[in-house]
PyMOL Python script that loads the backbone (N, CA, C, O; Angstrom):
from pymol import cmd

cmd.read_pdbstr("""\
ATOM      1  N   MET A   1       0.852  -1.177   0.000  1.00  0.00           N
ATOM      2  CA  MET A   1       0.000   0.000   0.000  1.00  0.00           C
ATOM      3  C   MET A   1       0.889   1.228   0.000  1.00  0.00           C
ATOM      4  O   MET A   1       1.810   1.334   0.810  1.00  0.00           O
ATOM      5  N   GLY A   2       0.614   2.170  -0.918  1.00  0.00           N
ATOM      6  CA  GLY A   2       1.442   3.360  -1.022  1.00  0.00           C
ATOM      7  C   GLY A   2       1.177   4.337   0.101  1.00  0.00           C
ATOM      8  O   GLY A   2       0.034   4.716   0.356  1.00  0.00           O
ATOM      9  N   VAL A   3       2.233   4.737   0.765  1.00  0.00           N
ATOM     10  CA  VAL A   3       2.135   5.700   1.857  1.00  0.00           C
ATOM     11  C   VAL A   3       3.072   6.850   1.534  1.00  0.00           C
ATOM     12  O   VAL A   3       4.237   6.605   1.222  1.00  0.00           O
ATOM     13  N   PRO A   4       2.610   8.108   1.594  1.00  0.00           N
ATOM     14  CA  PRO A   4       3.487   9.234   1.292  1.00  0.00           C
ATOM     15  C   PRO A   4       4.632   9.325   2.302  1.00  0.00           C
ATOM     16  O   PRO A   4       4.403   9.324   3.512  1.00  0.00           O
ATOM     17  N   GLN A   5       5.842   9.402   1.805  1.00  0.00           N
ATOM     18  CA  GLN A   5       7.016   9.481   2.670  1.00  0.00           C
ATOM     19  C   GLN A   5       7.454  10.923   2.923  1.00  0.00           C
ATOM     20  O   GLN A   5       8.113  11.207   3.923  1.00  0.00           O
ATOM     21  N   HIS A   6       7.086  11.840   2.010  1.00  0.00           N
ATOM     22  CA  HIS A   6       7.500  13.232   2.145  1.00  0.00           C
ATOM     23  C   HIS A   6       6.315  14.145   1.871  1.00  0.00           C
ATOM     24  O   HIS A   6       5.372  13.772   1.173  1.00  0.00           O
ATOM     25  N   ARG A   7       6.378  15.321   2.421  1.00  0.00           N
ATOM     26  CA  ARG A   7       5.324  16.309   2.220  1.00  0.00           C
ATOM     27  C   ARG A   7       5.401  16.842   0.796  1.00  0.00           C
ATOM     28  O   ARG A   7       6.491  17.105   0.288  1.00  0.00           O
ATOM     29  N   GLN A   8       4.241  17.002   0.146  1.00  0.00           N
ATOM     30  CA  GLN A   8       4.233  17.583  -1.197  1.00  0.00           C
ATOM     31  C   GLN A   8       4.309  19.091  -1.082  1.00  0.00           C
ATOM     32  O   GLN A   8       3.702  19.692  -0.195  1.00  0.00           O
ATOM     33  N   SER A   9       5.066  19.697  -1.992  1.00  0.00           N
ATOM     34  CA  SER A   9       5.240  21.146  -1.956  1.00  0.00           C
ATOM     35  C   SER A   9       3.950  21.849  -2.387  1.00  0.00           C
ATOM     36  O   SER A   9       3.074  21.241  -3.002  1.00  0.00           O
ATOM     37  N   LYS A  10       3.850  23.134  -2.055  1.00  0.00           N
ATOM     38  CA  LYS A  10       2.665  23.919  -2.409  1.00  0.00           C
ATOM     39  C   LYS A  10       2.502  24.014  -3.919  1.00  0.00           C
ATOM     40  O   LYS A  10       1.384  23.953  -4.429  1.00  0.00           O
ATOM     41  N   SER A  11       3.610  24.163  -4.635  1.00  0.00           N
ATOM     42  CA  SER A  11       3.505  24.293  -6.092  1.00  0.00           C
ATOM     43  C   SER A  11       3.006  23.006  -6.734  1.00  0.00           C
ATOM     44  O   SER A  11       2.233  23.058  -7.691  1.00  0.00           O
ATOM     45  N   ARG A  12       3.434  21.850  -6.226  1.00  0.00           N
ATOM     46  CA  ARG A  12       2.971  20.578  -6.781  1.00  0.00           C
ATOM     47  C   ARG A  12       1.483  20.384  -6.516  1.00  0.00           C
ATOM     48  O   ARG A  12       0.756  19.923  -7.396  1.00  0.00           O
ATOM     49  N   VAL A  13       1.021  20.731  -5.318  1.00  0.00           N
ATOM     50  CA  VAL A  13      -0.397  20.610  -4.982  1.00  0.00           C
ATOM     51  C   VAL A  13      -1.211  21.576  -5.827  1.00  0.00           C
ATOM     52  O   VAL A  13      -2.273  21.206  -6.328  1.00  0.00           O
ATOM     53  N   ARG A  14      -0.745  22.788  -5.996  1.00  0.00           N
ATOM     54  CA  ARG A  14      -1.488  23.786  -6.764  1.00  0.00           C
ATOM     55  C   ARG A  14      -1.528  23.454  -8.251  1.00  0.00           C
ATOM     56  O   ARG A  14      -2.508  23.759  -8.929  1.00  0.00           O
ATOM     57  N   LYS A  15      -0.461  22.827  -8.762  1.00  0.00           N
ATOM     58  CA  LYS A  15      -0.487  22.397 -10.161  1.00  0.00           C
ATOM     59  C   LYS A  15      -1.549  21.327 -10.375  1.00  0.00           C
ATOM     60  O   LYS A  15      -2.235  21.327 -11.397  1.00  0.00           O
ATOM     61  N   ARG A  16      -1.688  20.416  -9.419  1.00  0.00           N
ATOM     62  CA  ARG A  16      -2.683  19.363  -9.536  1.00  0.00           C
ATOM     63  C   ARG A  16      -4.093  19.938  -9.430  1.00  0.00           C
ATOM     64  O   ARG A  16      -4.996  19.509 -10.149  1.00  0.00           O
ATOM     65  N   ARG A  17      -4.283  20.903  -8.542  1.00  0.00           N
ATOM     66  CA  ARG A  17      -5.616  21.470  -8.331  1.00  0.00           C
ATOM     67  C   ARG A  17      -5.995  22.532  -9.350  1.00  0.00           C
ATOM     68  O   ARG A  17      -7.115  23.040  -9.308  1.00  0.00           O
ATOM     69  N   ALA A  18      -5.107  22.878 -10.254  1.00  0.00           N
ATOM     70  CA  ALA A  18      -5.402  23.913 -11.243  1.00  0.00           C
ATOM     71  C   ALA A  18      -6.518  23.486 -12.194  1.00  0.00           C
ATOM     72  O   ALA A  18      -7.163  24.336 -12.807  1.00  0.00           O
ATOM     73  N   MET A  19      -6.753  22.177 -12.324  1.00  0.00           N
ATOM     74  CA  MET A  19      -7.797  21.688 -13.227  1.00  0.00           C
ATOM     75  C   MET A  19      -9.156  21.596 -12.555  1.00  0.00           C
ATOM     76  O   MET A  19     -10.126  21.222 -13.214  1.00  0.00           O
ATOM     77  N   TRP A  20      -9.269  21.917 -11.286  1.00  0.00           N
ATOM     78  CA  TRP A  20     -10.542  21.844 -10.572  1.00  0.00           C
ATOM     79  C   TRP A  20     -11.355  23.102 -10.816  1.00  0.00           C
ATOM     80  O   TRP A  20     -11.609  23.857  -9.878  1.00  0.00           O
ATOM     81  N   LYS A  21     -11.758  23.340 -12.020  1.00  0.00           N
ATOM     82  CA  LYS A  21     -12.515  24.553 -12.303  1.00  0.00           C
ATOM     83  C   LYS A  21     -13.941  24.194 -12.702  1.00  0.00           C
ATOM     84  O   LYS A  21     -14.194  23.113 -13.233  1.00  0.00           O
ATOM     85  N   LEU A  22     -14.849  25.092 -12.446  1.00  0.00           N
ATOM     86  CA  LEU A  22     -16.244  24.872 -12.785  1.00  0.00           C
ATOM     87  C   LEU A  22     -16.463  25.160 -14.257  1.00  0.00           C
ATOM     88  O   LEU A  22     -15.798  26.021 -14.832  1.00  0.00           O
ATOM     89  N   THR A  23     -17.389  24.447 -14.866  1.00  0.00           N
ATOM     90  CA  THR A  23     -17.767  24.721 -16.252  1.00  0.00           C
ATOM     91  C   THR A  23     -19.225  25.162 -16.268  1.00  0.00           C
ATOM     92  O   THR A  23     -20.032  24.718 -15.452  1.00  0.00           O
ATOM     93  N   ALA A  24     -19.540  26.024 -17.191  1.00  0.00           N
ATOM     94  CA  ALA A  24     -20.904  26.514 -17.313  1.00  0.00           C
ATOM     95  C   ALA A  24     -21.799  25.386 -17.837  1.00  0.00           C
ATOM     96  O   ALA A  24     -21.342  24.567 -18.635  1.00  0.00           O
ATOM     97  N   PRO A  25     -23.055  25.330 -17.407  1.00  0.00           N
ATOM     98  CA  PRO A  25     -23.941  24.270 -17.900  1.00  0.00           C
ATOM     99  C   PRO A  25     -24.250  24.464 -19.378  1.00  0.00           C
ATOM    100  O   PRO A  25     -24.338  25.591 -19.865  1.00  0.00           O
ATOM    101  N   ASN A  26     -24.414  23.348 -20.084  1.00  0.00           N
ATOM    102  CA  ASN A  26     -24.744  23.410 -21.503  1.00  0.00           C
ATOM    103  C   ASN A  26     -26.194  23.837 -21.662  1.00  0.00           C
ATOM    104  O   ASN A  26     -27.061  23.448 -20.880  1.00  0.00           O
ATOM    105  N   HIS A  27     -26.443  24.641 -22.686  1.00  0.00           N
ATOM    106  CA  HIS A  27     -27.800  25.030 -23.026  1.00  0.00           C
ATOM    107  C   HIS A  27     -28.070  24.579 -24.454  1.00  0.00           C
ATOM    108  O   HIS A  27     -27.211  24.696 -25.327  1.00  0.00           O
ATOM    109  N   ILE A  28     -29.263  24.067 -24.680  1.00  0.00           N
ATOM    110  CA  ILE A  28     -29.665  23.688 -26.026  1.00  0.00           C
ATOM    111  C   ILE A  28     -30.897  24.498 -26.388  1.00  0.00           C
ATOM    112  O   ILE A  28     -31.521  25.125 -25.532  1.00  0.00           O
ATOM    113  N   GLU A  29     -31.236  24.475 -27.670  1.00  0.00           N
ATOM    114  CA  GLU A  29     -32.390  25.220 -28.137  1.00  0.00           C
ATOM    115  C   GLU A  29     -33.631  24.342 -28.032  1.00  0.00           C
ATOM    116  O   GLU A  29     -33.615  23.187 -28.457  1.00  0.00           O
ATOM    117  N   CYS A  30     -34.688  24.878 -27.476  1.00  0.00           N
ATOM    118  CA  CYS A  30     -35.952  24.151 -27.379  1.00  0.00           C
ATOM    119  C   CYS A  30     -36.519  23.979 -28.787  1.00  0.00           C
ATOM    120  O   CYS A  30     -36.606  24.959 -29.527  1.00  0.00           O
ATOM    121  N   PRO A  31     -36.909  22.757 -29.183  1.00  0.00           N
ATOM    122  CA  PRO A  31     -37.430  22.574 -30.544  1.00  0.00           C
ATOM    123  C   PRO A  31     -38.800  23.216 -30.755  1.00  0.00           C
ATOM    124  O   PRO A  31     -39.209  23.418 -31.898  1.00  0.00           O
ATOM    125  N   GLN A  32     -39.516  23.540 -29.677  1.00  0.00           N
ATOM    126  CA  GLN A  32     -40.846  24.136 -29.812  1.00  0.00           C
ATOM    127  C   GLN A  32     -40.782  25.661 -29.897  1.00  0.00           C
ATOM    128  O   GLN A  32     -41.306  26.256 -30.839  1.00  0.00           O
ATOM    129  N   CYS A  33     -40.137  26.294 -28.908  1.00  0.00           N
ATOM    130  CA  CYS A  33     -40.146  27.768 -28.838  1.00  0.00           C
ATOM    131  C   CYS A  33     -38.800  28.387 -29.214  1.00  0.00           C
ATOM    132  O   CYS A  33     -38.696  29.609 -29.313  1.00  0.00           O
ATOM    133  N   HIS A  34     -37.773  27.569 -29.424  1.00  0.00           N
ATOM    134  CA  HIS A  34     -36.439  28.005 -29.844  1.00  0.00           C
ATOM    135  C   HIS A  34     -35.750  28.922 -28.841  1.00  0.00           C
ATOM    136  O   HIS A  34     -34.958  29.784 -29.221  1.00  0.00           O
ATOM    137  N   LYS A  35     -36.052  28.736 -27.574  1.00  0.00           N
ATOM    138  CA  LYS A  35     -35.362  29.471 -26.513  1.00  0.00           C
ATOM    139  C   LYS A  35     -34.379  28.523 -25.833  1.00  0.00           C
ATOM    140  O   LYS A  35     -34.588  27.310 -25.857  1.00  0.00           O
ATOM    141  N   PRO A  36     -33.310  29.047 -25.224  1.00  0.00           N
ATOM    142  CA  PRO A  36     -32.342  28.154 -24.583  1.00  0.00           C
ATOM    143  C   PRO A  36     -32.915  27.486 -23.334  1.00  0.00           C
ATOM    144  O   PRO A  36     -33.632  28.104 -22.548  1.00  0.00           O
ATOM    145  N   LYS A  37     -32.573  26.199 -23.177  1.00  0.00           N
ATOM    146  CA  LYS A  37     -33.005  25.449 -22.007  1.00  0.00           C
ATOM    147  C   LYS A  37     -31.933  24.428 -21.677  1.00  0.00           C
ATOM    148  O   LYS A  37     -31.072  24.130 -22.505  1.00  0.00           O
ATOM    149  N   LEU A  38     -31.989  23.886 -20.451  1.00  0.00           N
ATOM    150  CA  LEU A  38     -31.063  22.849 -20.051  1.00  0.00           C
ATOM    151  C   LEU A  38     -31.485  21.521 -20.667  1.00  0.00           C
ATOM    152  O   LEU A  38     -32.681  21.245 -20.759  1.00  0.00           O
ATOM    153  N   PRO A  39     -30.535  20.693 -21.090  1.00  0.00           N
ATOM    154  CA  PRO A  39     -30.919  19.397 -21.648  1.00  0.00           C
ATOM    155  C   PRO A  39     -31.540  18.492 -20.583  1.00  0.00           C
ATOM    156  O   PRO A  39     -31.151  18.540 -19.416  1.00  0.00           O
ATOM    157  N   HIS A  40     -32.503  17.670 -20.992  1.00  0.00           N
ATOM    158  CA  HIS A  40     -33.217  16.719 -20.133  1.00  0.00           C
ATOM    159  C   HIS A  40     -34.058  17.420 -19.066  1.00  0.00           C
ATOM    160  O   HIS A  40     -34.305  16.854 -18.002  1.00  0.00           O
ATOM    161  N   TYR A  41     -34.495  18.639 -19.344  1.00  0.00           N
ATOM    162  CA  TYR A  41     -35.382  19.384 -18.445  1.00  0.00           C
ATOM    163  C   TYR A  41     -36.576  19.880 -19.243  1.00  0.00           C
ATOM    164  O   TYR A  41     -36.493  20.053 -20.459  1.00  0.00           O
ATOM    165  N   ILE A  42     -37.677  20.105 -18.560  1.00  0.00           N
ATOM    166  CA  ILE A  42     -38.832  20.727 -19.200  1.00  0.00           C
ATOM    167  C   ILE A  42     -38.475  22.165 -19.528  1.00  0.00           C
ATOM    168  O   ILE A  42     -37.834  22.851 -18.731  1.00  0.00           O
ATOM    169  N   CYS A  43     -38.890  22.620 -20.701  1.00  0.00           N
ATOM    170  CA  CYS A  43     -38.608  24.005 -21.103  1.00  0.00           C
ATOM    171  C   CYS A  43     -39.376  24.948 -20.189  1.00  0.00           C
ATOM    172  O   CYS A  43     -40.594  24.815 -20.065  1.00  0.00           O
ATOM    173  N   PRO A  44     -38.699  25.904 -19.539  1.00  0.00           N
ATOM    174  CA  PRO A  44     -39.407  26.799 -18.618  1.00  0.00           C
ATOM    175  C   PRO A  44     -40.303  27.810 -19.322  1.00  0.00           C
ATOM    176  O   PRO A  44     -41.182  28.391 -18.685  1.00  0.00           O
ATOM    177  N   SER A  45     -40.104  28.036 -20.617  1.00  0.00           N
ATOM    178  CA  SER A  45     -40.910  29.046 -21.293  1.00  0.00           C
ATOM    179  C   SER A  45     -42.153  28.468 -21.966  1.00  0.00           C
ATOM    180  O   SER A  45     -43.183  29.139 -22.015  1.00  0.00           O
ATOM    181  N   CYS A  46     -42.083  27.224 -22.493  1.00  0.00           N
ATOM    182  CA  CYS A  46     -43.261  26.669 -23.170  1.00  0.00           C
ATOM    183  C   CYS A  46     -43.823  25.431 -22.490  1.00  0.00           C
ATOM    184  O   CYS A  46     -44.962  25.060 -22.770  1.00  0.00           O
ATOM    185  N   GLY A  47     -43.070  24.771 -21.603  1.00  0.00           N
ATOM    186  CA  GLY A  47     -43.575  23.622 -20.871  1.00  0.00           C
ATOM    187  C   GLY A  47     -43.507  22.308 -21.625  1.00  0.00           C
ATOM    188  O   GLY A  47     -44.158  21.343 -21.224  1.00  0.00           O
ATOM    189  N   TYR A  48     -42.740  22.237 -22.704  1.00  0.00           N
ATOM    190  CA  TYR A  48     -42.628  21.014 -23.494  1.00  0.00           C
ATOM    191  C   TYR A  48     -41.392  20.221 -23.087  1.00  0.00           C
ATOM    192  O   TYR A  48     -40.374  20.785 -22.687  1.00  0.00           O
ATOM    193  N   TYR A  49     -41.506  18.896 -23.198  1.00  0.00           N
ATOM    194  CA  TYR A  49     -40.363  18.002 -23.026  1.00  0.00           C
ATOM    195  C   TYR A  49     -40.544  16.849 -23.991  1.00  0.00           C
ATOM    196  O   TYR A  49     -41.590  16.199 -23.989  1.00  0.00           O
ATOM    197  N   ASN A  50     -39.542  16.584 -24.816  1.00  0.00           N
ATOM    198  CA  ASN A  50     -39.557  15.488 -25.787  1.00  0.00           C
ATOM    199  C   ASN A  50     -40.763  15.592 -26.719  1.00  0.00           C
ATOM    200  O   ASN A  50     -41.436  14.600 -26.999  1.00  0.00           O
ATOM    201  N   SER A  51     -41.025  16.814 -27.193  1.00  0.00           N
ATOM    202  CA  SER A  51     -42.114  17.128 -28.125  1.00  0.00           C
ATOM    203  C   SER A  51     -43.496  16.830 -27.555  1.00  0.00           C
ATOM    204  O   SER A  51     -44.437  16.613 -28.318  1.00  0.00           O
ATOM    205  N   LYS A  52     -43.639  16.817 -26.229  1.00  0.00           N
ATOM    206  CA  LYS A  52     -44.928  16.612 -25.580  1.00  0.00           C
ATOM    207  C   LYS A  52     -45.153  17.725 -24.579  1.00  0.00           C
ATOM    208  O   LYS A  52     -44.232  18.134 -23.872  1.00  0.00           O
ATOM    209  N   ALA A  53     -46.398  18.219 -24.520  1.00  0.00           N
ATOM    210  CA  ALA A  53     -46.741  19.256 -23.550  1.00  0.00           C
ATOM    211  C   ALA A  53     -46.869  18.604 -22.181  1.00  0.00           C
ATOM    212  O   ALA A  53     -47.776  17.806 -21.946  1.00  0.00           O
ATOM    213  N   ILE A  54     -45.955  18.947 -21.279  1.00  0.00           N
ATOM    214  CA  ILE A  54     -45.957  18.354 -19.935  1.00  0.00           C
ATOM    215  C   ILE A  54     -46.746  19.242 -18.991  1.00  0.00           C
ATOM    216  O   ILE A  54     -47.582  18.748 -18.234  1.00  0.00           O
ATOM    217  N   ILE A  55     -46.498  20.532 -19.020  1.00  0.00           N
ATOM    218  CA  ILE A  55     -47.232  21.470 -18.190  1.00  0.00           C
ATOM    219  C   ILE A  55     -47.823  22.550 -19.091  1.00  0.00           C
ATOM    220  O   ILE A  55     -47.249  22.886 -20.127  1.00  0.00           O
ATOM    221  N   THR A  56     -48.958  23.086 -18.694  1.00  0.00           N
ATOM    222  CA  THR A  56     -49.577  24.156 -19.477  1.00  0.00           C
ATOM    223  C   THR A  56     -49.092  25.487 -18.932  1.00  0.00           C
ATOM    224  O   THR A  56     -49.096  25.712 -17.722  1.00  0.00           O
ATOM    225  N   MET A  57     -48.680  26.354 -19.818  1.00  0.00           N
ATOM    226  CA  MET A  57     -48.159  27.660 -19.425  1.00  0.00           C
ATOM    227  C   MET A  57     -49.243  28.701 -19.647  1.00  0.00           C
ATOM    228  O   MET A  57     -49.893  28.713 -20.692  1.00  0.00           O
ATOM    229  N   GLU A  58     -49.442  29.579 -18.661  1.00  0.00           N
ATOM    230  CA  GLU A  58     -50.397  30.675 -18.805  1.00  0.00           C
ATOM    231  C   GLU A  58     -49.735  31.807 -19.548  1.00  0.00           C
ATOM    232  O   GLU A  58     -48.585  32.148 -19.270  1.00  0.00           O
ATOM    233  N   SER A  59     -50.457  32.402 -20.503  1.00  0.00           N
ATOM    234  CA  SER A  59     -49.858  33.503 -21.252  1.00  0.00           C
ATOM    235  C   SER A  59     -50.409  34.851 -20.822  1.00  0.00           C
ATOM    236  O   SER A  59     -50.004  35.882 -21.359  1.00  0.00           O
TER     237      SER A  59
END
""", "prot")
cmd.dss("prot")
cmd.show_as("cartoon", "prot")
cmd.util.cbc("prot")
cmd.orient("prot")
């Protein structure tokens, strides 16, 4: 079993953690209303999911 024998320097730790960055969520175009929405979610503007009306939106 590997056990660390020496302390890792700050620069080595920071180089490893440099890739821990957040990415923005992907947005796709709703096929019904053509507004941006998150994939695999009901469209908040028209209420459609997978070309089916899931919720009715009041206008």
